[in-house]
LOBA-579663 format. One line per field, with one value per residue: x, y, z of N, C-alpha, C in turn. Coordinates in steps of 0.2 Angstrom, whole numbers, padded with zeros to 4 digits. Atoms other than C-alpha are relative to their C-alpha. Example, Ala and Ser with C-alpha at 12.3 -4.5 7.8 and 13.67 -1.06 7.14 Angstrom:
# LOBA-579663
n.x c(0004, -0004)
n.y c(-0006, -0006)
n.z c(0000, -0001)
ca.x c(0062, 0068)
ca.y c(-0022, -0005)
ca.z c(0039, 0036)
c.x c(0004, -0004)
c.y c(0006, 0005)
c.z c(0000, 0003)
***
This chain:
# LOBA-579663
n.x c(-0004, 0003, -0005, 0000, -0001, -0006, 0000, -0006, 0001, -0005, -0003, 0000, 0005, -0002, -0001, 0004, 0007, 0003, 0001, -0002, 0001, -0005, 0003, -0002, 0002, 0004, -0004, -0001, -0009, -0003, -0001, -0006, -0001, 0003, -0005, -0005, 0004, 0002, -0006, 0000, 0005, 0000, -0006, 0000, -0005, 0003, 0004, -0004, -0004, 0004, 0004, 0007, 0001, 0005, 0005, 0006, 0006, -0001, -0005, -0007, -0003, -0006, -0002, 0003, 0007, 0004, 0006, 0004, 0005, 0005, -0005, 0001, -0007, -0002, -0007, 0000, -0006, -0001, 0001, -0005, 0002, -0004)
n.y c(-0003, -0006, -0005, -0004, -0009, -0003, -0006, -0004, -0007, -0003, 0001, 0007, 0001, -0003, 0006, 0006, -0003, -0001, 0006, 0007, 0007, 0005, 0008, 0003, 0009, 0002, -0001, -0005, -0001, -0006, -0007, 0000, 0006, -0005, -0006, 0001, 0004, -0006, -0002, 0004, 0000, -0005, -0001, -0006, 0002, -0005, 0004, 0005, -0004, 0000, -0007, 0001, 0004, 0003, -0002, 0005, -0001, -0008, 0000, 0001, 0007, 0001, 0005, 0008, 0001, 0005, -0002, 0004, -0003, -0004, -0007, -0008, -0001, -0006, 0000, -0009, -0003, -0005, -0006, -0005, -0006, -0003)
n.z c(-0005, -0003, -0001, -0005, 0003, -0002, 0001, -0002, -0001, 0000, 0005, 0003, 0003, 0007, 0004, -0002, 0001, -0007, -0003, 0004, -0004, 0000, -0002, -0007, -0001, -0004, -0006, -0002, 0001, -0003, 0003, 0004, 0007, 0004, 0001, 0004, 0005, 0004, 0003, 0006, 0006, 0003, 0000, -0006, -0004, -0006, -0006, -0006, -0006, -0006, -0001, 0003, -0004, 0001, -0005, 0000, -0003, -0004, -0006, 0003, -0002, 0001, 0007, -0002, -0002, 0005, 0002, 0002, 0006, -0001, -0003, 0002, -0003, 0004, -0002, 0001, 0001, -0005, 0001, -0004, 0001, -0007)
ca.x c(0054, 0050, 0057, 0060, 0058, 0072, 0073, 0087, 0089, 0100, 0114, 0114, 0096, 0104, 0111, 0101, 0084, 0072, 0067, 0071, 0066, 0077, 0074, 0076, 0077, 0067, 0082, 0085, 0101, 0110, 0110, 0130, 0126, 0112, 0124, 0137, 0124, 0118, 0136, 0139, 0124, 0124, 0143, 0141, 0156, 0148, 0135, 0149, 0154, 0148, 0143, 0127, 0117, 0105, 0087, 0074, 0057, 0061, 0075, 0094, 0103, 0119, 0128, 0122, 0104, 0093, 0081, 0066, 0052, 0041, 0054, 0054, 0073, 0081, 0099, 0102, 0116, 0125, 0119, 0129, 0126, 0129)
ca.y c(-0132, -0119, -0102, -0088, -0068, -0058, -0039, -0027, -0009, 0004, 0004, -0015, -0013, -0003, -0018, -0032, -0022, -0021, -0039, -0057, -0074, -0088, -0106, -0116, -0135, -0143, -0140, -0125, -0114, -0101, -0083, -0085, -0099, -0088, -0073, -0084, -0092, -0074, -0068, -0081, -0082, -0064, -0061, -0048, -0049, -0033, -0046, -0055, -0039, -0041, -0022, -0029, -0033, -0047, -0046, -0062, -0058, -0040, -0044, -0042, -0060, -0068, -0078, -0094, -0090, -0103, -0098, -0107, -0105, -0096, -0081, -0064, -0061, -0044, -0037, -0018, -0009, 0003, 0020, 0036, 0054, 0068)
ca.z c(-0092, -0080, -0079, -0068, -0070, -0066, -0065, -0065, -0060, -0062, -0075, -0078, -0084, -0099, -0105, -0098, -0100, -0086, -0086, -0093, -0090, -0088, -0089, -0073, -0070, -0059, -0044, -0035, -0040, -0031, -0033, -0038, -0050, -0058, -0058, -0067, -0080, -0085, -0086, -0098, -0108, -0111, -0111, -0096, -0085, -0074, -0066, -0057, -0047, -0030, -0030, -0040, -0026, -0027, -0020, -0018, -0014, -0009, 0003, -0001, 0000, 0000, -0015, -0006, -0005, -0016, -0029, -0032, -0046, -0036, -0030, -0037, -0040, -0046, -0046, -0043, -0047, -0035, -0035, -0034, -0032, -0020)
c.x c(-0002, 0005, -0001, 0001, 0004, 0000, 0005, -0001, 0006, 0005, 0001, -0006, 0001, 0002, -0003, -0008, -0003, -0003, 0000, -0004, 0004, -0003, 0003, -0001, -0005, 0004, 0000, 0006, 0000, -0001, 0007, 0000, -0005, 0004, 0004, -0004, 0000, 0006, 0002, -0004, -0001, 0008, 0000, 0003, -0003, -0005, 0003, 0002, -0006, -0003, -0007, -0002, -0007, -0006, -0004, -0006, 0000, 0005, 0007, 0002, 0006, 0000, -0004, -0008, -0002, -0005, -0004, -0005, -0005, 0004, 0000, 0007, 0002, 0008, 0000, 0008, 0004, -0002, 0005, -0003, 0002, -0005)
c.y c(0006, 0006, 0005, 0007, 0003, 0008, 0004, 0007, 0004, -0002, -0007, -0001, 0004, -0005, -0005, 0000, -0002, -0007, -0006, -0005, -0004, -0006, -0003, -0008, 0000, 0002, 0007, 0002, 0006, 0006, 0001, -0004, 0003, 0006, -0002, -0002, 0007, 0003, -0003, 0000, 0008, 0005, 0008, -0001, 0004, -0005, -0002, 0004, -0001, 0007, -0001, -0004, -0004, 0000, -0007, 0002, 0006, 0001, -0001, -0008, 0000, -0004, -0007, 0000, -0003, 0004, -0005, 0003, 0005, 0008, 0004, 0002, 0007, 0000, 0009, 0002, 0005, 0008, 0006, 0006, 0005, 0004)
c.z c(0002, 0000, 0006, -0002, 0004, -0003, 0001, -0001, 0001, -0007, -0005, -0004, -0007, -0005, 0000, -0002, 0005, 0001, -0005, 0003, -0003, 0002, 0004, 0000, 0006, 0009, 0000, -0002, 0005, -0003, -0004, -0006, -0005, -0002, -0006, -0006, -0005, -0003, -0007, -0007, -0004, 0000, 0003, 0005, 0007, 0005, 0005, 0005, 0006, 0002, -0003, 0005, -0003, 0005, -0003, 0004, 0004, 0005, -0003, 0003, -0001, -0006, 0001, -0001, -0007, -0003, -0003, -0006, 0002, 0002, -0006, 0001, -0005, 0002, -0001, -0001, 0005, -0002, 0002, 0000, 0006, 0004)
***
């Protein structure tokens, strides 16, 4: 089975780590499907919040965006500051 690499930035990286690998079948999955799978696999509902922004290949994407094996996937927590 093939896998994709996922990166995490901001406060979610404290829980998920900076990077992890996720097994993926031969079919593409959406960002929303990946988000739900990670949330279940790691028991971390914070990933389901839409304020956690998904990125594929350096571009912000919607939940319906398809992820394929060659894509670089990342999730960014919102930043705060003054």
